[in-house]
C-alpha positions in Angstrom: 72.6 292.5 -65.1 74.7 294.0 -68.0 72.6 293.7 -71.1 75.7 293.1 -73.3 76.9 290.2 -71.2 74.7 287.3 -72.4 75.2 287.8 -76.1 78.9 288.4 -75.6 79.2 285.2 -73.5 77.4 283.2 -76.2 79.5 284.6 -79.0 82.7 283.9 -77.0 81.8 280.2 -76.5 80.8 279.5 -80.1 83.8 281.6 -81.4 86.0 279.2 -79.5 84.2 276.2 -81.0 84.6 277.6 -84.4 88.3 278.2 -83.6 89.2 274.5 -83.4 87.6 274.2 -80.0 90.5 276.2 -78.5 92.1 272.9 -78.2 95.7 273.8 -78.9 98.3 275.2 -76.5 98.2 278.9 -77.6 94.5 278.9 -78.3 93.5 277.2 -75.1 95.6 279.7 -73.1 94.0 282.7 -74.9 90.6 281.2 -74.4 91.2 280.7 -70.7 92.3 284.3 -70.4 89.3 285.6 -72.3 86.9 283.5 -70.2 88.4 284.8 -67.0 88.5 288.4 -68.2 84.8 288.3 -69.2 83.8 286.7 -65.9 85.7 289.3 -63.9 84.1 292.2 -65.8 80.6 290.7 -65.5 80.9 290.0 -61.8 82.5 293.4 -61.2 79.8 295.4 -63.1 76.8 293.4 -61.9 74.8 295.0 -59.1 75.4 293.7 -55.6 73.8 290.3 -55.3 74.4 289.2 -51.8 71.5 286.7 -52.0 73.1 285.0 -55.0 76.4 284.6 -53.3 74.8 283.4 -50.1 72.9 280.7 -52.0 75.8 279.8 -54.2 78.3 279.6 -51.4 78.2 275.8 -50.9 78.9 274.7 -54.5 81.3 277.5 -55.1 83.2 276.5 -51.9 83.5 272.9 -53.1 84.7 274.0 -56.6 87.3 276.4 -55.0 88.5 273.5 -52.8 88.9 271.3 -55.8 90.9 274.0 -57.6 93.1 274.6 -54.6 93.7 270.8 -54.1 94.8 270.5 -57.7 97.0 273.6 -57.4 98.8 272.6 -54.2 101.5 270.6 -56.0 102.3 273.7 -58.0 102.1 276.2 -55.1 103.9 274.3 -52.3 107.7 274.5 -51.9 109.6 271.4 -53.1 110.6 270.5 -49.5 107.1 270.6 -48.2 105.8 268.7 -51.3 108.2 265.9 -50.6 107.3 265.8 -47.0 103.6 265.4 -48.0 104.6 262.7 -50.4 103.3 264.6 -53.4 104.6 262.9 -56.6 106.6 264.9 -59.1 104.5 266.0 -62.0 106.0 264.5 -65.2 104.4 267.4 -67.2 105.1 270.3 -64.8 105.3 272.7 -67.7 101.6 271.9 -68.5 100.3 272.2 -65.0 99.8 276.0 -65.0 97.9 275.9 -68.3 95.7 273.1 -67.0 95.0 275.1 -63.9 94.2 278.2 -65.9 91.7 276.2 -68.1 90.0 274.8 -65.0 89.8 278.2 -63.4 88.4 279.8 -66.6 85.7 277.1 -66.9 84.8 277.5 -63.2 84.4 281.3 -63.7 82.2 280.7 -66.7 79.9 278.5 -64.6 79.6 281.2 -61.9 79.2 284.0 -64.5 76.3 282.2 -66.3 74.7 281.5 -63.0 74.9 285.1 -62.0 73.4 286.3 -65.3 70.6 283.8 -65.1 69.9 284.7 -61.5 69.8 288.4 -62.3 67.5 287.8 -65.3 65.3 285.5 -63.4 65.4 282.8 -66.0 67.8 280.6 -68.0 66.3 282.3 -71.1 68.7 285.2 -70.9 71.5 282.7 -71.7 69.8 279.8 -73.6 68.2 282.0 -76.3 71.5 283.8 -77.1 73.3 280.4 -77.2 70.8 279.2 -79.7 71.2 282.3 -81.9 75.0 282.0 -81.7 74.7 278.3 -82.6 72.8 279.1 -85.7 75.6 281.4 -86.8 78.1 278.6 -86.2 75.9 276.2 -88.2 76.2 278.4 -91.3 80.0 278.2 -91.1 80.0 274.5 -90.3 77.6 273.7 -93.2 79.9 275.5 -95.7 82.9 273.7 -94.2 81.1 270.4 -94.5 80.3 270.9 -98.1 84.0 271.7 -98.8 84.9 268.6 -96.7 82.6 266.4 -98.7 84.1 267.7 -102.0 87.6 266.9 -100.9 87.0 263.6 -98.9 86.3 260.1 -100.1 83.0 260.4 -98.3 83.8 257.4 -96.2 85.7 259.3 -93.5 84.3 261.0 -90.4 83.7 264.7 -90.4 85.7 266.5 -87.7 83.6 269.7 -87.7 85.1 273.0 -86.8 86.9 271.3 -83.8 88.8 268.8 -85.9 87.8 265.8 -83.7 84.8 263.8 -84.9 83.6 262.8 -81.4 83.9 266.3 -79.9 82.3 267.8 -82.9 79.5 265.3 -82.8 78.5 266.1 -79.2 78.7 269.8 -80.1 76.3 269.4 -82.9 74.0 267.3 -80.7 73.9 270.2 -78.2 73.2 272.7 -81.0 70.3 270.5 -82.1 68.8 270.6 -78.6 69.3 274.4 -78.2 67.7 275.2 -81.6 65.0 272.6 -81.0 64.2 274.6 -77.9 63.3 277.6 -80.1 60.9 275.4 -82.1 59.2 273.9 -79.0 59.0 277.2 -77.1 55.7 278.0 -75.4 53.0 279.8 -77.4 53.8 283.4 -77.9 57.5 283.1 -76.9 58.8 282.8 -80.4 57.4 283.8 -83.8 56.4 281.1 -86.3 59.3 282.1 -88.5 61.8 281.7 -85.7 60.3 278.3 -84.9 61.0 277.2 -88.5 64.5 278.6 -88.3 65.0 276.6 -85.1 63.6 273.5 -86.8 66.0 273.9 -89.8 68.9 274.4 -87.4 68.1 271.3 -85.4 67.8 269.2 -88.6 71.1 270.6 -90.0 72.8 270.0 -86.6 71.6 266.4 -86.5 72.8 265.7 -90.0 76.2 267.3 -89.4 76.5 265.4 -86.1 75.7 262.2 -87.9 78.4 263.0 -90.5 80.9 262.9 -87.6 80.0 259.2 -87.0 79.7 259.8 -83.2 77.2 257.2 -82.1 77.1 258.4 -78.5 76.4 261.9 -79.6 73.5 260.9 -81.8 72.1 258.6 -79.2 72.1 261.3 -76.6 70.6 263.8 -79.0 67.7 261.5 -79.8 67.0 260.5 -76.2 67.2 264.0 -74.7 65.4 265.5 -77.7 62.6 263.0 -77.2 62.4 263.9 -73.5 62.2 267.6 -74.5 59.4 266.8 -77.0 57.5 264.7 -74.5 57.7 267.4 -71.8 56.5 270.0 -74.2 53.5 267.9 -75.4 52.5 267.3 -71.8 52.4 271.0 -71.2 50.5 272.0 -74.4 47.6 274.2 -73.5 44.9 272.5 -75.6 46.3 269.0 -75.0 47.8 268.6 -78.4 49.7 270.7 -81.0 48.0 272.1 -84.0 48.5 270.4 -87.4 50.2 273.6 -88.6 53.0 272.9 -86.1 52.9 269.1 -86.2 53.1 268.3 -90.0 56.3 270.3 -90.8 57.9 268.7 -87.7 57.0 265.1 -88.8 58.2 265.7 -92.3 61.5 267.1 -91.2 62.0 264.3 -88.6 61.4 261.6 -91.2 63.8 263.3 -93.7 66.5 263.7 -91.1 66.1 260.1 -89.9 66.4 258.8 -93.5 69.5 260.9 -94.2 71.2 259.8 -91.0 70.4 256.1 -91.6 71.5 255.9 -95.2 73.9 258.7 -96.0 76.1 259.2 -92.9 78.8 257.0 -91.1 76.6 256.5 -88.0 74.6 253.7 -89.6 77.7 251.7 -90.6 79.5 252.3 -87.3 76.5 251.2 -85.3 77.0 247.6 -86.5 80.0 247.1 -84.3 78.8 249.1 -81.3 78.9 246.1 -78.9 82.6 245.4 -79.6 83.5 249.1 -79.3 81.6 249.3 -76.0 83.7 246.5 -74.6 87.0 248.0 -75.6 86.0 251.4 -74.3 85.2 249.9 -70.9 88.6 248.2 -70.9 90.2 251.7 -71.5 88.4 253.2 -68.5 89.4 250.3 -66.3 93.0 250.6 -67.4 93.3 254.3 -66.6 91.3 253.9 -63.3 94.0 251.5 -62.2 96.7 254.0 -63.0 94.8 256.7 -61.1 94.7 254.4 -58.1 98.5 254.4 -58.0 98.3 257.9 -56.6 94.9 258.0 -54.9 95.6 261.0 -52.7 97.3 263.7 -54.8 97.1 262.2 -58.3 99.9 262.5 -60.8 99.5 266.3 -61.3 97.4 268.6 -63.4 98.0 268.2 -67.2 100.0 265.1 -66.7 97.8 262.5 -68.4 99.7 262.1 -71.7 103.1 261.8 -70.0 101.9 259.5 -67.3 100.3 257.3 -70.0 103.6 257.2 -71.9 105.6 256.3 -68.7 103.3 253.4 -67.7 103.2 251.7 -71.1 104.5 248.1 -71.3 104.7 245.6 -74.1 101.1 244.5 -73.5 99.5 247.9 -73.3 101.7 249.9 -75.7 99.9 248.7 -78.9 96.5 249.7 -77.4 97.2 253.0 -75.6 100.3 254.5 -77.0 98.5 257.4 -78.7 95.9 258.1 -76.0 95.8 261.8 -74.9 92.7 261.4 -72.7 91.1 258.7 -70.5 87.8 258.9 -72.4 86.1 259.2 -69.0 86.2 262.6 -67.3 85.9 261.4 -63.7 88.8 258.9 -64.2 91.0 261.6 -65.8 90.3 264.0 -62.9 91.2 261.3 -60.5 94.4 260.4 -62.4 95.5 264.1 -62.3 94.3 265.3 -58.9 93.7 262.1 -57.0 90.4 260.5 -55.9 90.2 263.3 -53.2 90.2 265.9 -56.0 87.5 264.1 -57.8 85.4 263.8 -54.6 85.7 267.6 -54.0 84.5 268.3 -57.5 81.7 265.9 -57.4 80.5 267.3 -54.1 80.2 270.7 -55.8 78.2 269.3 -58.6 76.0 267.4 -56.2 75.2 270.6 -54.2 74.5 272.4 -57.5 72.2 269.7 -58.8 70.4 269.4 -55.5 69.4 273.1 -55.8 68.3 272.6 -59.4 66.2 269.6 -58.5 64.4 271.5 -55.8 63.4 274.5 -58.0 60.7 275.0 -60.5 62.0 275.3 -64.0 60.6 277.3 -66.9 60.9 276.0 -70.5 64.2 277.7 -71.2 65.9 275.7 -68.6 65.0 272.4 -70.3 67.2 272.7 -73.5 70.0 274.0 -71.4 69.8 271.2 -68.9 69.5 268.6 -71.7 72.5 270.1 -73.5 74.6 270.0 -70.3 73.4 266.4 -69.8 74.4 265.4 -73.3 77.9 266.7 -72.8 78.2 265.0 -69.4 77.0 261.7 -70.9 79.4 262.0 -73.7 82.3 262.7 -71.2 81.7 259.4 -69.6 82.8 257.5 -72.7 84.7 260.2 -74.7 86.8 263.3 -74.7 84.1 265.9 -74.7 85.2 267.8 -71.5 88.9 267.6 -72.6 88.1 270.2 -75.3 88.2 273.7 -73.6 85.4 275.2 -75.7 83.1 272.2 -75.1 83.9 272.4 -71.4 83.0 276.1 -71.5 79.7 275.3 -73.2 78.9 272.8 -70.6 79.7 275.3 -67.8 77.5 278.0 -69.3 74.6 275.6 -69.9 74.7 274.2 -66.4 75.4 277.6 -64.8 72.3 279.1 -66.5 70.0 276.5 -65.1 71.7 276.7 -61.7 71.3 280.5 -61.6 67.7 280.4 -62.7 67.0 277.9 -59.9 68.4 280.4 -57.3 66.4 283.3 -58.7 63.8 284.9 -56.5 61.0 283.7 -58.7 62.0 280.1 -58.6 59.8 278.6 -55.9 61.0 275.5 -54.2 59.1 272.4 -55.1 59.8 270.8 -51.8 58.8 273.6 -49.5 55.1 273.7 -49.3 53.1 275.6 -46.7 51.5 273.1 -44.4 48.0 273.9 -43.3 47.6 274.7 -39.6 46.3 271.9 -37.5 43.2 272.8 -35.7 40.5 270.9 -33.9 36.8 271.0 -34.7 33.9 269.1 -33.6 31.9 266.8 -35.8 28.3 267.7 -36.1 26.3 265.1 -34.1 23.5 263.3 -35.6 20.5 261.8 -33.8 22.0 258.3 -33.6 25.3 259.4 -31.9 24.0 261.6 -29.2 25.7 259.5 -26.5 29.0 259.3 -28.4 32.0 261.2 -27.3 33.2 264.3 -29.2 35.8 263.4 -31.9 38.6 265.9 -32.8 40.4 265.6 -36.1 43.1 267.7 -37.9 42.6 269.2 -41.3 
């Protein structure tokens, strides 16, 4: 494994997050090229890993099939496309860029998996992501102070990405990653690094709460609680020392009070039920549009144009400015058809099956929780529509997947069964006339 690759990968991801999430036309194209270039260099310079490619062949095959399915409307001649009843993409000029972003994200997933596989643990990726996240927090904290000075303090902070919801889930993931440093097993991190991680997690939670993203904060608290519960269960002496416990409790109470009384999350939570109902209506609306082209979809990168073309007097006041479906599976189905979505989900299912069957060390836990937070947010928001957040998701999930395929990751489902052999019970005086009984052990 190239030693320079994990830190460079982490810096690349968080540089894109700091650069507006690489969410504009030019920046997203440059980010996709940088992702692909790094992946090609890492794969090309890594030692031969035939075992890795053998184990990864099924998920990779599904992901390649999903990419090819989405690219067919671009690649096929017009005559053949018409014969196959492929609809004309209303945003054909955006299709190549959308395909490049999808390809770059897929390569990031495979690259992170290869690095974690070579290193034998998700730690080679997770720790560097946490360190890069701490650097981003310094920039974001300065930016937030400037924002507070200029704003009326009743607006939502957009972070370095410029979108409050995407920034919120990013800060939630940063809190989980830096919290992983604090909760690391004994001897894995110094006490000073644990304190830095705790401060980073607290700052990330406060910045996330300033975005007003309720789903991000809810996911951060739930998954962070799961991380803490797992760590407490594995503590060597059954409980953490007061030296570790007291600072954590003090910080937790201070962060909770700050979030509840000084950020937009508390005020916005009051009308959460109404917003949940309207968000479900949005998902149902765009799922119906996706069902209009169930086989091929409307074309990569076509969401905004398709939405504009399907507006009517009833839906225009509600959806005229939507640039995303606020549900990643529905948007994939709208652009590549339900077949494209099925191919993609099959790849994730094969990948997650491998993860579920393997033993995981501590460093896979914050990575898996971070990927879960982004996936959960993508069910109700635009998290995966932002290229840098999608890249972060791919790297987190890829690191856990690669560690699950590493030679040291023993399967939890393959246990050596003891050989069955017969033996005679020793007879006692009262069963002299009883037959010999054979049992298996």
